[in-house]
VEXVO-984806 format. One record per residue (C-alpha): residue in three letters; x, y, z. Coordinates in steps of 0.25 Angstrom, whole numbers, plus 2048, in hexadecimal, padded with zeros to 3 digits. Layout:
// VEXVO-984806
 type   X   Y   Z
  ALA   X   Y   Z
...
//
This chain:
// VEXVO-984806
 type   X   Y   Z
  MET B03 3B9 45A
  THR B02 3C5 463
  GLU B11 3C9 461
  MET B11 3C7 452
  GLY B04 3D2 453
  ARG B0D 3DB 45B
  THR B18 3DB 450
  THR B10 3DA 444
  GLN B12 3E8 440
  ARG B22 3E6 440
  ARG B21 3DA 437
  VAL B18 3DF 42D
  LEU B21 3EC 42A
  ASP B2D 3E3 42A
  ALA B26 3DA 420
  VAL B23 3E7 418
  GLN B31 3ED 419
  ARG B38 3DF 417
  LEU B31 3DA 40A
  ARG B31 3E8 404
  LEU B22 3E7 402
  TRP B22 3F6 3FE
  ARG B2B 402 3FD
  PRO B29 40E 406
  GLY B20 418 3FE
  ASP B18 40C 3F6
  THR B0A 40D 3F7
  VAL B04 401 3FE
  CYS AF4 3FF 3FD
  LEU AF0 3F6 409
  ALA AE4 3ED 405
  VAL ADD 3ED 413
  SER AD0 3E4 415
  GLY ACD 3E7 423
  GLY AD1 3D9 428
  VAL ADB 3DA 433
  ASP AE6 3D7 428
  SER AE5 3E3 420
  MET AE2 3EC 42C
  VAL AEF 3E8 432
  LEU AF6 3EA 425
  MET AF0 3F8 424
  HIS AF6 3FB 432
  LEU B02 3F5 432
  MET B05 3FC 423
  HIS B01 409 429
  ARG B08 409 438
  THR B15 403 430
  GLN B13 40E 423
  ALA B1F 417 429
  ALA B29 40B 428
  HIS B24 404 41A
  GLY B20 411 414
  ALA B16 40E 40B
  GLN B0A 417 406
  LEU AFE 40F 40C
  SER AEF 40F 408
  VAL AE5 405 40B
  VAL ADA 3FE 401
  SER ACE 3F6 406
  ILE AC6 3EE 3FD
  ASP AB7 3EC 3FF
  HIS AB3 3E0 3F6
  GLY AA4 3E2 3F8
  LEU AA2 3D3 3FC
  ARG A9F 3D5 40A
  PRO A97 3E0 412
  GLU AA2 3E2 41C
  SER AAD 3E7 412
  ALA AA8 3F4 411
  ARG AAA 3F6 420
  GLU AB7 3F0 420
  VAL ABB 3F8 415
  ASP AB7 404 41C
  MET ABE 400 429
  VAL ACC 3FF 420
  GLY AC9 40D 41C
  ALA AC7 413 42A
  THR AD3 40D 42F
  ALA ADB 411 423
  ALA AD6 420 426
  GLU ADA 41E 433
  LEU AE8 419 42F
  ASN AE8 425 425
  LEU AEA 41C 419
  PRO AE3 41E 40C
  PHE AD9 414 40A
  HIS AD2 40F 3FD
  PRO AC5 407 3FE
  VAL ABF 3FE 3F3
  ARG AB3 3F9 3F1
  LEU AB2 3ED 3E6
  GLY AA4 3E7 3E7
  ILE AA9 3DA 3E1
  ARG A9C 3D1 3DE
  SER A9A 3C3 3E4
  GLY A9C 3B6 3DB
  PRO AA6 3AD 3D6
  ASN AB5 3AE 3DA
  LEU AB1 3B9 3E3
  ALA ABE 3B8 3EC
  GLU AC8 3B9 3E0
  ARG ABF 3C5 3D9
  ALA AC0 3CB 3E6
  ARG ACF 3CA 3E7
  GLU AD0 3CF 3DA
  ALA AC9 3DC 3DC
  ARG AD0 3DF 3E8
  ARG ADC 3DC 3E2
  ASP AD9 3E6 3D7
  ALA AD5 3EF 3E0
  LEU AE1 3F0 3E9
  LEU AEA 3EF 3DB
  ALA AE2 3FD 3D6
  ARG AE7 405 3E3
  GLY AF5 406 3DB
  THR AFD 406 3E7
  ASP B0B 400 3E7
  TRP B08 3F5 3F1
  ILE AFA 3EF 3F6
  ALA AFC 3E9 403
  THR AF3 3DE 408
  GLY AEF 3D8 417
  HIS AF4 3C9 414
  HIS AFB 3C2 420
  GLN B02 3B5 422
  ASP AF5 3AD 424
  ASP AF1 3B1 417
  GLN AFD 3AD 411
  ALA AFB 39F 416
  GLU AED 39E 412
  THR AF2 3A3 404
  VAL AFD 398 403
  LEU AF4 38E 409
  PHE AE9 390 3FD
  HIS AF2 390 3F2
  LEU AF8 383 3F9
  LEU AEA 37E 3F8
  ARG AEA 381 3E9
  GLY AF7 37B 3E5
  SER AFF 388 3E4
  GLY B0E 388 3E1
  MET B19 390 3E6
  ARG B12 39D 3E1
  GLY B05 39A 3E9
  LEU B0B 394 3F6
  MET B14 3A0 3F8
  GLY B06 3A8 3FB
  MET B07 3B8 3FC
  ARG B12 3BF 3FA
  ALA B15 3CB 404
  LYS B18 3D5 3F8
  CYS B12 3D2 3EA
  ASP B11 3DE 3E2
  PRO B08 3E6 3E4
  TRP B03 3DD 3EF
  VAL B0B 3DD 3FF
  ARG B07 3D6 40A
  PRO B0D 3DD 417
  LEU B06 3D2 421
  LEU B0A 3C6 418
  PHE B13 3C0 423
  GLU B0A 3C4 42F
  PRO B00 3B9 435
  LYS AF2 3BE 436
  GLY AF2 3BB 446
  ALA AFD 3C7 448
  LEU AF6 3D1 43F
  GLN AE7 3CF 447
  GLN AF0 3CF 453
  TRP AF6 3DD 44E
  ALA AE9 3E1 44A
  GLU AE3 3E0 458
  ASP AEF 3E5 45F
  ASN AF0 3F2 459
  GLY ADF 3F3 458
  ILE ADD 3F1 449
  GLY ACF 3EF 445
  TRP ACC 3E4 439
  SER AC0 3DE 432
  GLU AC0 3CE 433
  ASP AC5 3C7 428
  PRO AB8 3C4 420
  SER ABD 3B8 418
  ASN AB4 3AD 415
  PRO AB5 3A0 41D
  GLY AB2 399 412
  SER ABC 3A0 407
  GLN AC9 399 404
  ARG AD2 3A4 40C
  GLY AC6 3A0 418
  THR AC9 392 417
  LEU AD7 392 417
  ARG AD6 39C 423
  GLU AD0 392 42B
  ILE AD9 386 427
  MET AE5 38F 42D
  PRO AE2 38C 43B
  ARG AE2 37D 438
  LEU AEF 37D 431
  ASP AF5 383 43D
  ARG AF0 378 445
  VAL AF9 36F 43B
  HIS B04 376 43C
  GLY B06 384 444
  GLY B07 391 43D
  ALA B02 38D 430
  SER AFE 39B 42B
  ARG B0E 3A0 42E
  ALA B13 393 427
  LEU B0B 394 41A
  ALA B0F 3A1 419
  ARG B1E 39E 41C
  SER B1D 394 410
  ALA B18 3A1 407
  ARG B23 3A8 40A
  LEU B2E 39D 408
  LEU B27 39A 3FB
  ALA B27 3A9 3F5
  HIS B36 3A9 3F8
  GLU B37 39C 3EF
  ASP B2E 3A1 3E5
  ALA B36 3AE 3E2
  TRP B42 3A3 3E0
  VAL B3A 39D 3D6
  GLU B34 3A8 3CF
  ALA B43 3AD 3CE
  LEU B46 3A0 3C6
  VAL B38 3A1 3BD
  ALA B3D 3AF 3B9
  ASP B4C 3AA 3B5
  GLU B43 39E 3AC
  TRP B3A 3A7 3A7
  ALA B45 3AF 3A0
  VAL B4B 3A4 39A
  LEU B3E 39C 396
  PHE B35 3A7 391
  ASN B34 3B0 385
  ASP B29 3B6 37D
  LEU B25 3AA 377
  GLY B21 3A3 385
  LEU B27 39A 38E
  ASP B32 38F 388
  ARG B2A 382 38A
  ALA B36 379 38A
  ALA B3F 380 393
  LEU B33 383 39D
  ALA B32 372 39E
  SER B40 371 3A2
  ARG B3E 37A 3AE
  HIS B3A 375 3BC
  PRO B2C 374 3BD
  ALA B2B 37F 3C7
  LEU B32 388 3BD
  GLN B28 384 3B2
  LEU B1C 387 3BB
  ARG B21 395 3BF
  LEU B26 398 3B1
  LEU B18 394 3AC
  ARG B11 39C 3B5
  ARG B19 3A7 3B2
  LEU B16 3A5 3A3
  VAL B06 3A4 3A6
  ALA B06 3AF 3B1
  SER AF7 3AE 3B4
  SER AF3 3A9 3C2
  ARG AE5 3A3 3BA
  VAL AEE 395 3B6
  ARG AEE 38B 3BE
  ALA AFA 383 3C1
  GLU AF5 377 3BB
  PRO AF8 37B 3AC
  LEU B06 37F 3AF
  GLU B08 372 3B7
  SER B05 36B 3AA
  VAL B0F 372 3A2
  VAL B1A 36F 3AC
  SER B17 361 3A9
  GLY B18 361 39B
  ALA B0C 368 395
  LEU B0E 372 388
  MET B1C 36B 385
  GLN B17 36D 377
  ASP B10 377 370
  GLY B01 379 375
  GLN AF9 380 380
  LEU AF4 37E 38E
  ASP AE8 386 394
  LEU AED 38C 3A1
  GLY ADE 390 3A5
  GLY ADA 39F 3A9
  GLY ADA 3A1 399
  LEU AE9 39F 397
  THR AF0 394 38F
  LEU AFE 390 38E
  VAL B03 38E 380
  CYS B10 387 37B
  THR B15 38A 36D
  GLY B21 389 368
  GLY B27 385 375
  ARG B24 391 37D
  LEU B18 392 387
  ARG B0F 39D 388
  VAL B01 3A2 38E
  GLU AF6 3A7 386
  GLY AE8 3AC 38A
  ARG AED 3B8 393
//
């Protein structure tokens, strides 16, 4: 890990350029919480700015949920000033209550999108990717979920996605970079997964690296399947909806993808769509999809109501 830490800067710059995460002159907002990952992101992007050519700015968000968070934002601001990077603190003031993590995530996402830059760069790394894949596996996700996070998904970019956390921390220590400790609740879903990963390493060494590799391979396969879906969509869909009989003649994997495209909502779980693949709605009728949406079959065409 010490050797990896020494070459982190070169690998990260190579990833930015090889994957074309942005073009020279694009505006890139760095989302920096003060943890080691995002602090390394800020320093690395600043040090390599002449090579990657982005116009950088820094945003740090205080959710208002912990007394320490205001100090962490101030620390990020002081570092951004030392690096001569434009800094934008955001104070959210989220109230405690049900679905707190989800509400905080959505508020953070909205605040970052409101910056209006070409790209938003986050400090997600290889270990985060492994945890994401494992979480989706436990939920019973298909290929789309198991491919985890992508390095580039407009407007989000993740320059550190292929770096193990240990290498990032080693680079921070070698370069005298300070950070705030990750405040993740050990009892949260993410905190529990972080406790599990070392145990998986004892079952099979390099578990995080292997899970992240699986995500990369699945991302390649997903791109290929999506090309097939686009071709089928052009044949099966028109203004009246999706051709039900023709849909039933396709492979189940394509049927599910086409139905997902028709529904176009993350609120709908897989079960009702799987029932359509199994033969539901072969005749005129309707099916409750949840989330306030209904799948309707009429005149041999499927359409979604309730948007």
